[in-house]
N, C-alpha and C positions, 0 to 999 in steps of 0.2 A: 131337624136335621140329623140328630142322633139316631131318632127311630127309623129314618129312611135308610141310614148307613146299616144299621142293625138288620134290616129286612134284606139289603142287598147281601151282606154277609151271609145270613142264613140261607139265602137262596143259592148262593155260589156253594156253600157247605153241603147243602143237599144235593145239588148237582153233582158235586165231587164224591159224595158218598154213594149216590147212584152208580155213577161210573165205576168207582171202586168195586162196588158189589157185582156190576155187570162183568167186570174183568175176572173176578174170581170164579163166577159160576158158567161162564161161557166156555163151551169146549172148543177144542182145536177145530172140530169139524163145523161147529156154529161159526167160528172165526172165518173159516174158509169160504162158508156160504155168505158171510157178511160182506158188504162191499167195502172196498179199501177206502173208499170216501168216508164212511161212517166211523170206520176203525181209526183213521188219522183224526178225525174229529174228537173222538174220545181221547185219543192219545194227546192231542194239543191241550184239551182241557185239563188232562191231569198235570201236564207240565207247567201250564198257566198258573194252576193252583198250588204250585210248589211240590206236588207229590212225584218227584222225579224218580224214586225207586218203584212205585206202582206202575208209573209210565214204562220204566225198563222192563217189567215183567211182561206187560202186555206187548212192548216191542219185540221182545225175544220169541213170543208165541205167535206173532204175526206171519202167516204163510207167504205173503206177499208185502214187499216194503217199496215204496217209491221214493223219490227224491224228497218229498215232503216229509215222509217218516224219518229219513236220516237227518235232515236239516232240523227237524223238531227235536230230536234228541241231542244234537251238537248244540243248539242254541240253549236247550233246557239246562245241560250240565254247565255251558260256559256262563249263562247268566247267573248260576247260583256259586260260581267260583269253584266248581269241581273240576278244575281244568285238566287234571290227568285223565279223568274218565271221558271228558269232552274230546280230548286228543285221540284217545283210543278208539272212539266212535268214529271221529274224523278220518281217521287212518284206514279204518274198514269200510268206509263209505265207497261203494263202487264207482258213482259217477258224481264227482265233486263239482259243484257249480259255484258261481260268484257268492250266491247266498251261503253256501256251506263255508266258504273261505270267510266271508264276512262275519259270520256268526261266532267262527273260533277267534278272529282277529279281535273283534269287539269284547269278547269275554276276557281274553288277556289284558287289553288295554283298561276295561272296566275295573279290574281287580289289582292294576298297578304293576302288572309284569310287562313294562314298555320294551324291555329288550326282546322277549319272545314275540310280543305283538308286532313290532317294527320288522322282525325277521319272517314273520309269516305274511305281513303286508307285502314285503317285497318278493317273497317266493310266490304269492298269489299272482303278481304281475308277471313274473317269470315264467309261470305256468299258463299265461295267456288269459287270465280271468280279469276282468274290469271291475274294480270296486265301485261300489255306489256312493252317494253323497253321504250316506249314513255310515258307511265304513270309514271315510275321511273323517266324519264327525267324531267317531270313537277315538280314532288315532290323534287327532287335535286335542280331544278332552284330556288324553293322558299327557300330552305335551304341555297343557295348560297347568294341570295338577303338579307335574314334576319339573316344571320350568325349563322344558327341552326346547330352547329357542332355535338352535341348529337344525333339529329334526323338523320342528315345526316349519321352518323356512323350507325344508326339502318338500314336505307336503304341499306347501303353498306353491312351489314351482311345478309340481305334478298337477295340482288342479288348475293352474293357469293354462298348461299344456293340453290338458283333456276338457277344457272349457267348464269344469266344475266351479271355478270361481265366480260363475254367474248364478249359482245357487245360493238361496238365502241361508239354507241350513249350514253350508260350507263356509260362506262369508262370516256368519255369526260365529262359527267355531274358530275362524282365523282372527277376529277382532278380539275374542275372548283369550286365545293363545297369546297374541301379542301384548295385550294388556296385562296379563298375569306374568309374562315374562319381562315386564316393565319396559316395553317398547310402546308406550302409549300413542307415539306419533304415528306408528305404522297401523295401529288399530284406528286411530282418528281418520288416517287417509283412506282407509279401506270403508270406514262407516260414511264418510263425505262421498265417495266415489260411488256408492250403490245407487244403481238406476232406479230402483224402485223396490217395493216388497218389504220394507222394513217392518218387522213385527215387534211385539212386546219383548220378545227374547233378545232379539238384535239391539233395541233401545237399551235394555237392562244390562246387556253385556257391555255397552259403552258407558253407561253411567257407573256401573260397578268398577271398569276399568279406569276411569277418571278418579273415582274414590280411593281405589287401592293404590294409585300413583300419587296421592296426595294432592291433587288438583281440585279443591273443594269447589271453588268458583266455576270451573267447567262442568263439574257434576251437577250443580245446581241449575246451570244454564241448559244442560242436556236434558234433565228432568222436565224443565219447563218447555222445552221444544217437543218433547214426547207428549206432554199434556195438550200443547197447542195443536198437534196434528190429530187429536182425539183418541190416541191409544193410551189404554188404562194400565197403570202399574199394577203390579201384584206383590206377593210377599217376598219375592227375590229382589225387586227393586227397591223397596223402601229402606232396608237396612243400609244400603249404600248411600243413599241421600241423606239419611239421619246422621251417618258417621261424617259426611261432609259438613252438614250444618254444625255438627259438634265440633269439628276442627276449627270453624271460623267463629265459633260462638254466636252463629246466627239463630238465636231461639226464637226469632219472630217467623222466619221462614219455617222452621223446625215445628212451630205450633200449626202453620198452615198444612204442613204435611200430614201432621197428626190427624188433621180433620179430613184429609184425603183417606187415611188409612181407616178412620171409623165409618166414613161414607162407603168404601169399598168393602167393608166387612172383614178386615185383616188384622184387627186389634187383638184377636185371640191367638195369632201366630207367635210362638215363643221367640223367634229371632227378632221380629218386628218390635215385641214388647221390650226385649233386652236393648234394642238400639234406643227405644224411647227413653228408658231409665237412664242409659248411659248419656243421652243428650241433655235431659233435665239436670242430672247430677252435675255434669261437667260445666253446665252453664249457670249453675248455683240456684236453679229453681228446686230446691230440695223437697218442697212439699209435692209438686207435680211428680217427681221421680218417685217419692214413696207411694203416691197414689198409683202411678203406673205399675209399680212393683206388687203392690197388694191386688191389683186386678188381674195378675197373671194366675191362670189356672194350674200352671205345673212350676213347682219350685225350680229355679234355675241358678246355678252357682254364679254364672257370668253376671247375670242381672244384680244378684245380691253383692257381687264384688264391686260392680259399678256404684251401687248404692253406698257400700262402705267407703269407697274411695272419695265420693262426692262429700260424705260426712267429714272425712279426715282433712281433705283440702279446705273446707270452709270452717274448720275449727271445732266442730261438733264431736269432741272425743267420745262422750258417753254414749252418744247415739250411735256412733260406729260400733263400740263394744257391745252395746245392747243388742244391735242386729246380727253381730258376729256370734252371740250367746244363743240368739233366736235360731240362727242357722244350724248350731249345733243341737239344740233341742228338737228341730224338725228333721234331723238326719240328713240335712243338706250338706254333703261332703265338701269341705274347703279343698281349694286347688293351690298350686303353687303361686298363684296370683292373689289369693286372699290373704294369706299370711304376711307378705310384705306390707299390705296396706295396714292391717291390724298392728302390726310391729311398729309401723311408723308413727302411730298414735300412742305408743307406750314408751316414748323415749324420756319423758318427765320422770325425776326420781320418785315421785308418788306413786308411780306404777310398776315399781320394782317387782312386787310379788305377782301382779298380774302378768308381766312380761315373763317371768319363770313359769307360770302355769301355761302360757301359750307356748313357750320353748317345749314344755313336756308333751303338749298336744301335737306339736310338729313332729317330735320323735315317734309318738304313739301312732300318727296317721301315715308314717312312712315318707314324710318329707324332709328328714333330715340331711339327705344327700343332695337336694336341690340347690343349686348354687345361688339362685336369686333369693331364695328364703335364708340360706345362710348369710348372704350379704346383708339382709336386712337384720338378722340376729346381731350380727357385729355391730351394725350401726346402732341398734336399740341398746346393747349394753355399754357400748362407749359412750353414747350420750346420757346415760344414767350414771356414769363415772365409774362402772364396774369392768375396768380395762382387763382384769384377770379372765372374766368370763368371755369377753369379747376376744381375746387373743387365744383362748382355747377353741372357740368356734372357728376362727380364722385359721388356726392349724389344721383343722379338718377338711377345708377347701382345697382340693386337689388341683383342679384347674382355675386358678384364680384369674379373674379379669380385670379391667381397670376399675370396675365398681367394687370389687372385694377389696382392692388396695385402697381405694379411695375412702372407704368405711374405716379402714385402719388408721390411715394417715389422719384424716379428719378428726377421728376419735382421740388419737394422741394430742393433736393441737387443741381440740376443745378442752382437754383435762390439764392443759400446761404441760405436757411431756413433748416439748418440742423437739429435743435430742433424739427420742425415739421415733417422732414423726419423719425426722429427716433419714434415719437408719431405714425405715420402712420404704421411703421413698427411692433411696439408693438401691435397695434390694429389689424393688420393683422394676428399676430401669435394667438392672443385671439380668432380670428374668426376660426381658425383651418386650415387656408391656409398656406401650407408649401413654404417657399422661394425657388426660383431657383437661378441660377448661376448670373443672371442679377442683380436681386435685391439685393443679398447677396454682390455682387462688389460694389454696389452703396451706401448701407448702411455702409459698411466698409470705404468707402470714407469720408461719414459723420462723423464716429467716429474718423478718421483721422484728419478732420478739427477741430472738438471740443476736441481732444485729450482724447476722452472717452475709455481708456485702458479696464476697466472691461467689457463695453458693447461689445467692439470690441472682446474681448477674448470669451465672451459667444456667440457671432456670429459665430467666428472661430470654437468653439467647437461643435456647432449644425451643421455646415456645414460638419465637418469630420465624424459626426455620421450619416448624411444623406446618402441617396444612389446616391447622384449626384457625377459625376466624376470630375477629376482634371479640373480646369479652368484657363487659362493664365490670364483672366481679374480679377478672384477672388485672384489668387496668387499675382498679381501685386498690388492689393488694399491691400492685407495684409501686403506686404513690405512696402507699404507707411503708412499704419496704425500703425504699431509697431514702424517705424522710428519716425514718427511725435510724438509718445507717449514716445519717448526717450528709446525704447527697441531695441537697435541696434543687441543684441544678437539673440533676437527673430526674427527680420528682416533677419538676416543673415542664421538662420536655415531654414526659408521659401525660401529664395533666393537659397540656395545651394540644397534644395530638388526639385526645378523645374527642370524638363526635358527640357522645351522649354522656351526660354527667348527672349524678344525682347527689343527695345531701351527704352520702358516705364519701364520695370523691371530693366534695369541697371541704368536709369536715378533716379528712386526712391531710390535706395540704395546709389548712389552718392550724391543726395541732403540730404539723411538721414544723412550720415556719416558727411556732411558738417554742418548741422544743429546741430549735437551732438559734435562738436568740434574735429572732426577727418578729418581734411583737407587734410592731406597727404595720408590717406586711400582712400578719394574720388579721388585723382589724380591716384592713383594705379589702382583703379577699372576702372576709365576712359581708362587707358593704357590697361587693360585686355578686355575691352569691344571692342576696336579698333582692337586687335589682333583676336578676336572671329569673325571679319568681319562685326561688326554691326556698322552702321554710326550714329554719334550723331545727335540730332534735335535741334531745337530752344530752348526747356527746359533744355536739356542736359547741355548746355553751361551756363545757368543761375546758375544751380548747381554747375557746375565746377568754375565758377567765384566767386560765393559766398564762395565756400571753399578756394579759394586762398585769398580772402578778409578777412576771419576770421582766416587764418592761418599766415597772413602777407607775402605771397608768391608772391611778386611784379613781378619779372622776369617771373615766370611760368603763372601768370595771363595775363601778356601781350602778351605772346607767344600763349596762347590759344585764346585770343581774336582776335590775327591776323589770327590765323588759321580758325577760324570761318568764317572769311570773304574770305580769299585767298584760303583756301583748300576746304572747304565745302560749299561756296557760300551762307552762311546764313547772311541776312542783320541784323545787330543788331538793337534790340528794346530798349526802354526805361529801361526795366530790366537789360539788358546787360550793358548799360552804368551807371546805377545805382551801379552795383556790381564793375565795373572799378573805378569809381570816389571814392567809399567807400574804395576800396583797395589802391589807391594812397592816399587819404585822411588820412587813418589810418597810413599809413607809413610817414606821414609828408610831402609828396610831394604835397603841396596844389596848387602850381603854375601849375604843370603838370595836376593835377586835373581840375584846371580852364581852362587850355587849351583845354582838352578833352571836357569839358562841352560846351565851345564855338564851338567846332567842330563837335558836334553831328550832325548825318545825319536826326535826327528827332527832333521835338521841345521838350526841356526839360520839363518834367512835375514836379509837386510839390515834388514827391518822390526823384527825383534826386536833387533838390535844398535842400531838408531837409538832405540828406546825405552829401551833401557839406557843409552845415551850422554845421552839428554835428561835422565833421572834423576840421572846423575852430574853433569850441568851444573846442574840445579836445586839439588842439595846440595852443589855445590863440591868434588867429589872428582875432582882432576885426573888422579891416577894411574890409576883404573879408567876415566876418560873417555879417557885417551891409548890404554889397551889396546883399548876399544871402537872408537875411531877408526881405529887402525891395521887392524884387522880389516875395517872398512867400506872403507878405501882400497883393499883387494883385492877385496871383494866387488863394490863399485860404484865403480869407479875414476874415472868421470866425474860423480859426483854430488857437488855442493858442500856438501850439509848437514853432513857431519862436519867438513870443513874450517873452514866457518863457525862451527860450536858450538865447536870446540877453540880456534880463534883467538879468539872472544870470552871464553872462560873464562881463556885467558893474559892478555887485556887486562883483565879485571875485578879480577885480583889483582896487576897491574901488571908481568906479564912481557912487557914489549913485544917483546924480541928473539925470545923463542918464537912470539910471535904474529906477528911480521914473517915469521919463517922458514915458518910455516904458509901464510901468504898468498902467499909466494914460491913455495912448492911447488905451491900451487894454481894460479898464473900460469903456471909452466913446464909444467904439463899442459894449459893452455888451458882450464881449467874456469872457467865463469861462474856466478855465484850467479842462481838464478830470481828475477826481479824480483817484489816483492809488489804486489799490486793489489787493489782492491776495486770492487765494482760493485752496482747496485741497478736494478731494473726498475720503470718507470713509463709508463703509457699504451702498452704494447707495445713501448717503447724501452728498450734496455739503457744505462746511463750507467756509464762506467768511469773509475776514478781510480788514479793512481800517486802516491807521495810526491813532494810539491813540484811536482806537476803543474799546468801553466798552459794546457793545451791545450782544455779544455772551454769551449764558447762563453759559458757563464754563470760563468767563473771569478772575475770581479771581485765579483760578489755573494756568490759562494762565500768567497772569501778575506775579504771584510767581514764575513760571518757568522761566520767561524772567530774573527775578532778578537773580536766580541761574546761568543762563546760562551767562549773562553778567559778572558776578563776575568771573566765571571760565575762559572765554576767555581773559579777561584783564589780569588774573594772568599768562596765557600762552603767552601774548605779544601782544595782540590786543589793537590797539589805535584808538578811535573813530576818523573819518575824518570829521572835522567840515564844510568842504566845501560843504557837502551834508545836512547840517542843515539849519534852517531858520536863516536869517541874523539879525533879529531885536529883538533878545532874547540874555540872558546872556549864558555863557559857559554851566552851569549846566543844563538850560532848553535845550539847543541845544543836550546836551548828551543824555538827557531822550527822547527827540524827537526822535532821530536817534534810540534809544533802542525799540521805539515803531512802527518802520516802519512795514507796513503790512506784508512784507516778514518774519520779524523776529517773528511777532505774529504766523504767520501760522507754522513756524518751531517748535515754542515752543509748539503749539498744537499738531503737529506731534510727538514730544517727549514723550509727555503725553500719546497719545491714539494709535499711530501707532506701531505695535508690533515690538520688536527688530528683526533685520534680514531682514525686509521688508522696501524697499526703501520708503523714505518720498518724495511723488511727489507733488509740488507746482507749481501753474501756476500764472503769473502776466500779467496784460493787458498792462503794460508800460515796459520800460527797467528797468533791476534791478539797483539800485544806488550802486556806488562804496563802500560806507561804508558796506552796506549789503552784497555785494560780498565779500569783505575781512572778514566779520564776519563769515559768513557760512563755509568758509575754516577752521577757527579754530574750529567751531562747529562740522563739520564732522570728524575732528581728535580726539577732546576731547571725543565725544560721540560714537566714532567709528560707524557712520552712513553713509549710503548713501543717499545724499541729491540730489534730481533731481529738478531744477528749470528751468522752461520754461518761458522766458520773450518774449516780442514782437519781438526779433530778433532771438534768439536761444536757445539751451538747454544749461545748466550749470550742469555738474555731478561733485558734490563735493564728493571726496573720501580722506580721510587721509591727510587733509590739503591742497590738491590741486584741482584745477578745470580743466575740459576738454578744456576750452578755452584758456588755458595757459595765463590768465589775458589779452588777446587780444580780448577785446569785446567792 
């Protein structure tokens, strides 16, 4: 085939050279004597072979020029895109025919000058020249490429009036135009109403039209119809069909199409091969995709991109990087779609250096200013934990879209910078960029972590108002957000409205119920989840065991812990052991807790030992507490918690010297206790309180309210628990100190300024003390208020003298 092509090319070249030499040596006299027919023939051969300048020399020396001569020159210049010269010859043409006009119109349309092309088309009609079907085809082609639907409809109207709408060439152009202008129903109507004469071009136009408009099933059906009537597909047909197979992951039919490609001899076409690579890669058949890539005779960046993306989506990071390196070595220049795929597989912290190298390559190859590449760089750096570099790239993006903002917001949330995520989100809204489902889900997660109910409710409301459809990730984040903000009713409403639920959905509500003192409800939800056919995961069991721990359900906790290993094959992690040791310790089974701690399959971390120490403190076992504290002194030498707990235990039993020794040791290491504080949000402002704090501008009213509250709850039976007061002052001082704990100051502020009927929501950075817990039960009953306190462990819902934790906290 190559030999035949070479012979044809050499023949054309020899013929062209002969013509060129003939033109140079022929005198004007000889030209005059030569027939105009021969001269036009040589003129046409020069134009056809692309030698327009030699043709112009011959044209200028011709003593006689007829219509063919002028039309040949107009057509030659127009076809090569030399439109100024084409227009000059056109204007000089003495007798313009429809062919002359059509040549110029086609040239302007072919090279994308639609305004001039249409103006000439209408001038042609005004001058009384009738366009041919090929002229209409040229005009329709530019409508297709440029998406000029209105002008395309005007041409359709003209074709109908002049009966050109019966010509296959024109109908095919109309089908292509409507399909590419995303009016596929109009294209389909024309296709279905064709009386006869559908050829492979018509079928291909309709197949590609369906494919372009995302209707994969009709694309495949149309291709089958084409095959059924005996019309063969070609290199222009197969890419659209393969794209449709890719869209619906129909690799079976794709393999059949591949057979047709091989049978028809089109496997060498670069566009067909690229579509094959994309099909196999996206359908997960990476071996076939790689085979198709290696069979390509021409290196093609699009095919390499498809292969890299296939590797990335299927978790083959090293293979993706290897192919990217191979592209670089073979001088296959990456484009703006190559880099996002490569950067997407470098998000792990172990690829920090490689990510930096790719960033350097982005700059070197001139893709620094491409938004899609910059977005991927922001995402990569953020997921690697390098927010400084992420923000630097983000600041260089001038025209930020929702993906740019999403990369920044999710990066902050992923790294625990939730306040920064909220600021970015607010800035995005101020810039007029509307959030999508991804960023909505992410910002709701940040609201959940910060327990920002009002902000989360605003995001929820805006999402409902938007045109965005339901999203599983958004619904899951809503359940989590409401549960983390102590709004179980709202969390349940979202949960019950969801058509689709996965393990994340169920786990979010299971954990939410556990955190809000609904341990038994958590277990019931777990049973419902199992009956629905969804298997629990690593996180589900953390929530489940947490629920058992905070409800005192020892037997159920042991049962679920065993099933996690024996039934579901999930290896326990530190969080599971923490819950189990907390469960046993709270129940007073300290030796069982110690035994489990010693038998852990993973190294116990500081959290596990803290939980064990807290259980020892709760049940007054100083010997075990001392053992746990000594371990914590080594694991977390600057953490004040074990020192404070051990010191308080010694003080509680009157071992003042031991307590002083612990405090002295703590002081010698310059360890300071984290101050306890409580806060609540009202009207967009956070009000923060510390024990015996007098810095708040409304402190006079707050202290006056505290006096009133304490008097009323004492009358109702409240007795201050001096075990939670400072030990080196008298009883009156202890009682006053207890009255001015941060939680009580926050509640007093709530009584003053939070409207009746609205829950008073308080947050504390440490665990609520026992005295405040008892006092709030009385306050909720006397003032008939719903008080919600979220401490470092869980939510406490105080209503009518009781707490949701059942005093088991």
